[in-house]
C-alpha positions as CSV (number, residue, x, y, z in Angstrom):
1,M,-143.5,-42.6,77.2
2,N,-145.3,-42.3,80.5
3,A,-146.1,-46.0,80.9
4,G,-143.6,-46.4,83.7
5,G,-145.4,-43.8,85.8
6,V,-148.8,-45.4,85.1
7,I,-147.4,-48.8,86.1
8,V,-146.0,-47.5,89.4
9,S,-149.3,-45.7,90.1
10,Y,-151.0,-49.1,89.6
11,F,-148.6,-50.7,92.1
12,E,-149.4,-47.9,94.6
13,W,-153.1,-48.4,94.0
14,V,-152.9,-52.1,94.7
15,K,-150.8,-51.5,97.8
16,N,-153.4,-49.0,99.1
17,I,-156.5,-51.2,98.5
18,T,-154.9,-54.3,100.0
19,H,-153.4,-52.4,103.0
20,I,-150.2,-54.5,102.6
21,P,-146.8,-52.9,102.1
22,F,-145.0,-53.9,98.9
23,G,-143.1,-57.1,99.3
24,L,-143.7,-57.6,103.0
25,M,-143.8,-61.4,102.8
26,E,-141.3,-61.5,100.0
27,R,-138.8,-59.4,102.0
28,R,-139.0,-61.7,105.0
29,R,-138.6,-64.8,102.7
30,R,-135.5,-63.2,101.1
31,E,-134.1,-62.3,104.5
32,R,-134.3,-65.9,105.7
33,R,-132.8,-67.2,102.4
34,N,-130.0,-64.7,102.6
35,L,-129.3,-65.6,106.2
36,N,-129.1,-69.3,105.3
37,I,-126.7,-68.5,102.4
38,A,-124.5,-66.3,104.7
39,S,-124.4,-69.1,107.4
40,A,-123.6,-71.7,104.7
41,L,-120.7,-69.6,103.4
42,E,-119.4,-69.1,106.9
43,T,-119.5,-72.8,107.6
44,M,-117.9,-73.7,104.3
45,T,-115.1,-71.1,104.5
46,G,-114.6,-71.1,108.3
47,Q,-114.7,-67.3,108.2
48,D,-117.2,-64.8,109.4
49,F,-119.2,-62.9,106.8
50,P,-117.9,-59.3,106.9
51,P,-120.1,-57.3,109.2
52,S,-120.4,-54.3,106.8
53,M,-121.6,-56.6,104.0
54,R,-123.7,-58.9,106.2
55,N,-126.2,-56.2,107.2
56,E,-126.7,-55.1,103.6
57,F,-126.9,-58.7,102.3
58,L,-129.4,-59.8,105.0
59,E,-131.8,-56.8,104.7
60,G,-133.6,-58.2,101.7
61,G,-134.2,-55.0,99.7
62,S,-136.2,-51.9,100.2
63,E,-139.7,-51.0,98.9
64,I,-138.1,-48.9,96.2
65,D,-136.0,-51.8,95.0
66,L,-139.2,-54.0,94.9
67,V,-141.1,-51.3,92.9
68,R,-138.2,-50.8,90.5
69,S,-137.9,-54.6,90.0
70,G,-141.6,-55.0,89.3
71,L,-141.6,-52.0,87.0
72,E,-138.6,-53.5,85.0
73,D,-140.4,-56.8,84.7
74,V,-143.6,-55.2,83.4
75,M,-141.8,-52.9,81.0
76,R,-139.6,-55.7,79.6
77,A,-142.6,-58.0,79.1
78,A,-144.6,-55.2,77.4
79,Y,-141.6,-54.3,75.1
80,E,-141.2,-58.0,74.1
81,Q,-145.0,-58.3,73.3
82,I,-145.0,-55.1,71.3
83,S,-141.9,-56.1,69.4
84,A,-143.4,-59.5,68.6
85,T,-146.6,-57.9,67.4
86,L,-144.7,-55.5,65.2
87,A,-142.7,-58.3,63.7
88,A,-145.7,-60.7,63.2
89,R,-148.2,-58.3,61.7
90,A,-147.5,-56.7,58.3
91,D,-150.2,-54.0,58.9
92,T,-148.3,-52.6,61.9
93,K,-145.6,-50.1,60.9
94,D,-144.5,-48.8,64.3
95,F,-144.5,-49.5,68.0
96,R,-147.5,-47.2,68.6
97,T,-149.7,-49.2,66.2
98,A,-148.5,-52.5,67.6
99,S,-149.4,-51.2,71.1
100,Y,-152.9,-50.2,70.0
101,C,-153.4,-53.7,68.4
102,I,-152.5,-55.3,71.7
103,A,-154.7,-53.0,73.7
104,L,-157.7,-53.5,71.4
105,N,-157.2,-57.3,71.5
106,R,-157.2,-57.2,75.3
107,I,-160.4,-55.1,75.3
108,A,-162.0,-57.6,72.9
109,E,-161.0,-60.5,75.1
110,A,-162.4,-58.9,78.2
111,Y,-165.7,-58.2,76.4
112,K,-165.9,-61.8,75.2
113,A,-165.2,-63.0,78.8
114,I,-168.2,-61.1,80.1
115,G,-170.4,-62.0,77.1
116,I,-170.5,-58.8,75.3
């Protein structure tokens, strides 16, 4: 139940050790893309993008939006993997057991990778 907090803590740790704010480069790329879209819409329609919408559209998202998006991606992928494990293995009766199977397999793979 606390996996979301653990994942967000991981994101914060990565941010701190790399000294790079979340999404710095992604935000700039998104801002340029959105500016191009807004300009194309203005050219095609012959009308200006509404100023109130333009600023919000061009901003490219906040750090909180980026964290939430990343968290959602991780949680969805984890749920899909847990559900698939639960469905594929007859010896798993619940989500907790399926989660433990995945975790133990990951540990085993890491040990194999380093020769243990």
